[in-house]
Structure formats: C-alpha cells, structure tokens
DRENMIZA-750453 format. One record per residue (C-alpha): x, y, z; residue in three letters; residue number from 1. Coordinates in nm, 3 decimals, m for minus. Example, Ala and Ser with C-alpha at 12.3 -4.5 7.8 and 13.67 -1.06 7.14 Angstrom:
2
{{1.230, m0.450, 0.780}, "ALA", 1}
{{1.367, m0.106, 0.714}, "SER", 2}
***
This chain:
69
{{17.637, 3.161, 14.608}, "MET", 1}
{{17.797, 3.502, 14.598}, "ALA", 2}
{{17.720, 3.568, 14.966}, "SER", 3}
{{17.863, 3.234, 15.071}, "VAL", 4}
{{18.174, 3.278, 14.875}, "TYR", 5}
{{18.212, 3.625, 15.029}, "LEU", 6}
{{18.151, 3.523, 15.384}, "ILE", 7}
{{18.399, 3.242, 15.346}, "HIS", 8}
{{18.670, 3.465, 15.212}, "GLU", 9}
{{18.605, 3.735, 15.459}, "LEU", 10}
{{18.612, 3.474, 15.749}, "SER", 11}
{{18.951, 3.345, 15.640}, "CYS", 12}
{{19.104, 3.686, 15.651}, "MET", 13}
{{19.223, 3.675, 16.003}, "PRO", 14}
{{19.420, 3.368, 15.937}, "TYR", 15}
{{19.625, 3.502, 15.649}, "LEU", 16}
{{19.944, 3.651, 15.672}, "SER", 17}
{{19.925, 4.055, 15.666}, "PRO", 18}
{{20.123, 4.061, 15.343}, "GLY", 19}
{{19.876, 3.836, 15.150}, "SER", 20}
{{19.559, 4.045, 15.230}, "ILE", 21}
{{19.599, 4.287, 14.953}, "PRO", 22}
{{19.647, 4.015, 14.706}, "LYS", 23}
{{19.328, 3.826, 14.814}, "ARG", 24}
{{19.115, 4.172, 14.820}, "VAL", 25}
{{19.250, 4.240, 14.462}, "ALA", 26}
{{19.137, 3.890, 14.366}, "GLU", 27}
{{18.795, 3.940, 14.537}, "LEU", 28}
{{18.763, 4.286, 14.338}, "ASP", 29}
{{18.857, 4.102, 14.015}, "LYS", 30}
{{18.589, 3.832, 14.056}, "GLN", 31}
{{18.327, 4.065, 14.162}, "ALA", 32}
{{18.198, 4.108, 13.813}, "GLY", 33}
{{18.099, 3.721, 13.809}, "GLN", 34}
{{17.824, 3.799, 14.079}, "PHE", 35}
{{17.648, 4.070, 13.905}, "VAL", 36}
{{17.285, 3.980, 13.781}, "LEU", 37}
{{17.175, 4.051, 13.434}, "PRO", 38}
{{16.899, 4.308, 13.364}, "GLU", 39}
{{16.543, 4.172, 13.420}, "ARG", 40}
{{16.361, 4.099, 13.100}, "ARG", 41}
{{16.040, 4.240, 13.015}, "GLU", 42}
{{15.704, 4.071, 13.088}, "ARG", 43}
{{15.528, 3.879, 12.822}, "SER", 44}
{{15.180, 3.951, 13.001}, "TYR", 45}
{{15.073, 4.225, 13.209}, "PRO", 46}
{{15.057, 4.189, 13.580}, "ARG", 47}
{{14.717, 4.149, 13.742}, "SER", 48}
{{14.581, 4.104, 14.091}, "VAL", 49}
{{14.376, 3.790, 14.148}, "LYS", 50}
{{14.050, 3.832, 14.339}, "ALA", 51}
{{14.073, 3.666, 14.692}, "ARG", 52}
{{13.798, 3.427, 14.760}, "PRO", 53}
{{13.546, 3.547, 15.003}, "GLN", 54}
{{13.473, 3.374, 15.318}, "LYS", 55}
{{13.105, 3.412, 15.301}, "TYR", 56}
{{12.855, 3.432, 14.997}, "ALA", 57}
{{12.790, 3.756, 14.878}, "VAL", 58}
{{12.471, 3.828, 14.665}, "GLN", 59}
{{12.569, 4.031, 14.359}, "LYS", 60}
{{12.329, 4.341, 14.285}, "ALA", 61}
{{12.133, 4.305, 13.964}, "ASN", 62}
{{12.002, 4.633, 13.779}, "LYS", 63}
{{11.651, 4.551, 13.892}, "ASN", 64}
{{11.739, 4.499, 14.261}, "ASN", 65}
{{12.003, 4.797, 14.267}, "ALA", 66}
{{11.722, 5.039, 14.420}, "SER", 67}
{{11.644, 4.778, 14.717}, "GLN", 68}
{{12.013, 4.753, 14.823}, "ALA", 69}
***
C-alpha cells in the first residue's frame, strides 16, 4: 500500500501550485514512519531443505552391496 500511496502523491505533484508542494512533501515526510515494517521475529523452528523427489527410482546401497557398487 505504501508504494501505491507514494505513486499517487508523486503523480499529483505536477498539478499542484508551486506554493503547496513544500507542504505536501512535509506531509509525506511526516507519514513515512507509518510505512516502516516491524522487525522480523525469530523462527520457532529451524529452516530445513526438503529433498526433491527423484525422476527415476534409485536403489539405495546396503552395507553388504557397497563393495559391488
């Protein structure tokens, strides 16, 4: 929403009288604090990468068959 608001305000600037532009810029500066996002919270669980499914079946090597592979 912040980007939509800023684009709208800046696109209206050419149609304003030159004397009212500083007042509008000061108003934008005053409202800028509303658009700041809060800090991110910590994860409640660790990140992990899920294994991708294989396209083809793959045989897992056993301890007995490890020498043959």
